[in-house]
N, C-alpha and C positions, 0 to 999 in steps of 0.2 A: 768500853761504854757505848761508843757509837754503834758497834756491831750489835750489841744487845738491843739498843733502841730500834735499829732497823728490823731485827728479827721480830720484835714485839709488834711493829707496824704491819709487817707482812702477815703475821699470825692473826692480827685483828681483822685485817681486810678479808682474809680467807674465811675466818670464822663468821664474819658478818655475811659474806656472800652465801655461805652454806645455809645460814638461818633464813635469809631472804628467799632462797630457792625452795626451802622447806615450807615457808609460810605462804607462798603464792604459787598456785598451780600454773605451770608453764602455758598451758592451752588458754587459760583465761586471759592472760596478757596479749597473746597473739590474736585471739578472737576479737578482743576489744579494739585493737589497732586496726584489724581488717574491717570492722564495721565502720570505724571513723574515716578511714582513708580510701576505702574501696566501694563507696556508694556508687550505684550506677549513675551515669550522666543522663540528662533528660532524653537524649537521642535513644539510648538503650532502654531506659525506664518506660518511655512512651512509644517505643517501636517506631520512631520517626525515620523516614528515609534520608534525612539530612540533619546536620548539626544545627540546633537552634540557638545555642548560647553564643553571645558575641555582641559586637557593636553594630548598630544600624543607623542610617541617617536618611532624612528626607529634606530635599531642597527644591524650592520652586521660585524661580526669579520673578515670574509674573505676579504672584501673590506675596512676594517678599517673605517667604515662609521657610524657616529653617528649624529642624527638630532633630534631636538625637534620642535613640532608644538603646538601652543596654539590657540584655537578657542574660541572667546568670542563675545558678542554683546555690542554695545554702542549706546544708544538711538534708539534701534530697528534695527541697521545696524550691520550685521555680519562682524567681523574682524578676522584677523589672525596675528600671528607672527611666522616666520620660522627662526630657528637658525641652521646653519651648521658650519663646521669648517672654511668655506671660506666666509660666509656671514650671515647677520642678516637682514631679509626683513620683512616688515609688510605692510598691506593694507586691502582692502575690499575683502570680499568673497561673492559669490552668490550661492544659491542653485537652482538647476533645477531638474525636474522630467520627465522622459521619459514615453511614453504610457505603457511600460511594468513594470511600478512601480519602475524602477531603479532610484535612486537619484544620482546626481552629484554635486560636489562642485568645483566652479571655483575660483582660487586664482588670484587676480589682482596684477599687479606690480611686477611680478617675471620674470626678463629677462632670457631667455634661454641662454646657452653658445653657441650653434651652431644650425643652421637650414639651410639645403640646399633644402628642399622640396622633392617632388617626383622625382626620377631619373629613366629614362627609361632603358630598358635592355642593350642598347648600352652605358650607362653611361652619357647620356646627361641630363642636368637639364633644365626644362621648362623655368625658368627665372634665370637671374643672379642677384646678390645683393638683394635677398629677405630680407624684414625687419625681424629682430629677434622678434619672438613672446614674449609677456610679460604677458601671462596668462597660468596657468596650470589647466587643467580639470582633476579632480580625481573622482573615483567612491566612493560611500559611502555604507558602510554596518555597522551593529551593531558593534560599537567600532573599526572600521577600516576605514582608508582613504587610497586609493590605486591609484597610477598612474604609467604609463610606462615612465621610465626615458630616454630611448634612442630608436631610431628606428633601421632600418635595411638597407641593401644595396639599396633598392628601395625607401626608405623614410628616409633619413639620418637626424637625429637631436640628440642633447644632451641637456637635460634640466639642470640637476645639475651635472656638470663635476666632482665635488668634491666627488661624490659617484658613483663608477663604477659598478652599478648593474642595471639590466634591469627593475625590478619592485621595487617600494618603497612602503612598507606597514607600514603605521603609525598605531600603536596600542594605544588605549586609556589607559592611566596610571591609 
């Protein structure tokens, strides 16, 4: 009786296996797995000369300013998470490249603290109630992400008020 039961189990397994193989084309399964697991990383996708994904940090003792930035990709889309002492923001990021081979990274969904736009020499603003920008464009170099945090008397803006430094240099950890 035990042998008969074993034979039935073995026959059932093999018959199910044959039916599954007949029902699903072998190439379909392997192609789907390839698409899910072998997406190009951002370095390859954007033809970057360096690996952009990873942890970055900024620390400035004078301004008592500490920040962390994590760049990663999800399903081929570049993402970020920015942590400061005043906020924790995340969203999509986009890479662009200028003709001079300079790469830039635009962080979406980061609302600036202030922006008055360009101010003429008499102190007049071209428009009142300008919308507050929600993107930061930063320059990319090997292991660094850099952006200007505030403007000047002719172009007044403050991106991250919690850090009173002109330039923010994120270094890859």
